[in-house]
DOTOR-725653 format. One record per residue (C-alpha): x, y, z; residue in three letters. Coordinates in steps of 0.5 Angstrom, whole numbers, padded with zeros to 4 digits, always signed. Each point is the difference from the previous one (the first is absolute). Layout:
<nodes>
XYZALA/...
</nodes>
This chain:
<nodes>
+0000+0000+0000MET/+0006+0005+0002GLU/+0002-0001-0007HIS/-0006+0001-0004TRP/-0004+0005+0004LEU/+0005+0006-0002PRO/-0001-0002-0008ILE/-0007+0000+0001VAL/+0000+0007+0004ASN/+0004+0003-0006THR/-0004-0003-0005ALA/-0006+0003+0003LEU/+0002+0007+0001ILE/+0003-0001-0008ALA/-0007-0001-0002VAL/-0002+0005+0004SER/+0005+0005-0003GLY/-0001-0002-0007ILE/-0008+0000+0000SER/+0001+0008+0003VAL/+0005+0002-0005LEU/-0005-0003-0006VAL/-0006+0002+0003GLY/+0004+0007+0000TYR/+0001-0001-0008ILE/-0007-0002-0001ALA/-0003+0007+0004VAL/+0005+0004-0004ARG/-0003-0003-0007ARG/-0007+0001+0003HIS/-0002-0008+0001ARG/-0003+0001+0006ILE/-0003-0006+0001GLY/+0006-0004+0000LEU/+0004+0005+0004HIS/-0006-0001+0006HIS/+0002-0008-0001LYS/+0007+0001+0000LEU/+0000+0005+0006MET/-0004-0005+0004LEU/+0004-0006-0002THR/+0006+0004+0002GLY/-0003+0001+0007THR/-0002-0007+0001VAL/+0007-0002-0001PHE/+0003+0005+0004ALA/-0005-0002+0006ALA/+0002-0008-0001LEU/+0007+0002+0000PHE/-0001+0004+0007LEU/-0004-0007+0003VAL/+0006-0004-0003VAL/+0005+0005+0003TYR/-0003+0000+0007VAL/-0001-0008+0000LEU/+0007-0001-0002ARG/+0002+0005+0005TYR/-0003-0003+0006PHE/+0002-0007-0003LEU/+0007+0001-0002LEU/+0002+0006+0004GLY/+0004+0006-0004THR/+0006-0002-0005LYS/+0006+0004+0002LEU/+0004+0004-0005TYR/+0007-0003+0000THR/+0004+0005-0005GLY/+0005+0004+0002GLU/+0003+0007-0002GLY/-0003+0005-0005TRP/-0005-0005-0002VAL/-0003-0001+0007ARG/-0001+0008+0000ALA/-0003-0001-0007VAL/-0005-0006+0003TYR/-0002+0004+0006PHE/-0001+0007-0004THR/-0005-0004-0004ILE/-0003-0004+0005LEU/-0002+0006+0005ILE/-0003+0004-0006SER/-0003-0006-0003HIS/-0003-0002+0007THR/-0002+0008+0002VAL/-0003+0000-0007LEU/-0004-0007+0001ALA/-0003+0002+0006ILE/-0003+0007-0003ALA/-0002-0004-0006LEU/-0006-0004+0003GLY/-0004+0006+0002PRO/+0002+0004-0007LEU/-0003-0006-0004VAL/-0006-0001+0005LEU/-0002+0008-0001VAL/+0002-0001-0008THR/-0005-0006-0001LEU/-0005+0003+0004VAL/+0000+0007-0004ARG/+0000-0004-0006ALA/-0006-0005+0002MET/-0004+0007+0002ARG/+0001+0002-0007ARG/+0004+0006+0004GLN/+0005+0000-0006PHE/+0003+0007+0001VAL/+0002-0001+0006ARG/+0002-0008-0001HIS/+0004+0003-0006ARG/+0004+0005+0005ALA/+0001-0005+0005ILE/+0002-0006-0005ALA/+0006+0005-0003ARG/+0003-0001+0007ILE/-0002-0008+0001THR/+0002-0002-0006LEU/+0008+0002+0000PRO/+0000-0003+0007ILE/-0003-0006-0001TRP/+0005-0001-0006LEU/+0005+0002+0004TYR/-0002-0005+0006VAL/-0001-0006-0005ALA/+0007+0001-0003VAL/+0004+0001+0006THR/-0003-0006+0002GLY/+0003-0004-0005TRP/+0006+0003+0001ILE/+0000-0002+0007ILE/-0002-0007-0001TYR/+0006+0000-0005ALA/+0005+0002+0005MET/-0003-0004+0006LEU/+0001-0006-0004TYR/+0006+0001-0005GLY/-0004+0000-0006LEU/
</nodes>
């Protein structure tokens, strides 16, 4: 379990990040229905990621980073920024989704412009953290 749970987590956040990115492209091309489906897909996969991450934490604990030197500083810089933004991302996603579902599109668009880059940053840095932790 300790070997495949991190891979599952990384796959879940990858699907989430890709869904959100393609959803953004869809809305820019005025494919609103596709945008809606992709953003909900991204949200579901992000939520599944969170469930698996918490489960992994309680079952296996945390994996300590063993790198040294300047790479260690880079790792912790990425990890800290990732963690802070991931915590902020949850409420941002919820507000963004609620505004869309209430058809408050001007307000939705305003917060989505903040939510999207944070979401993509958190997804990409999540992949980087996984690669650094597991030596890929």
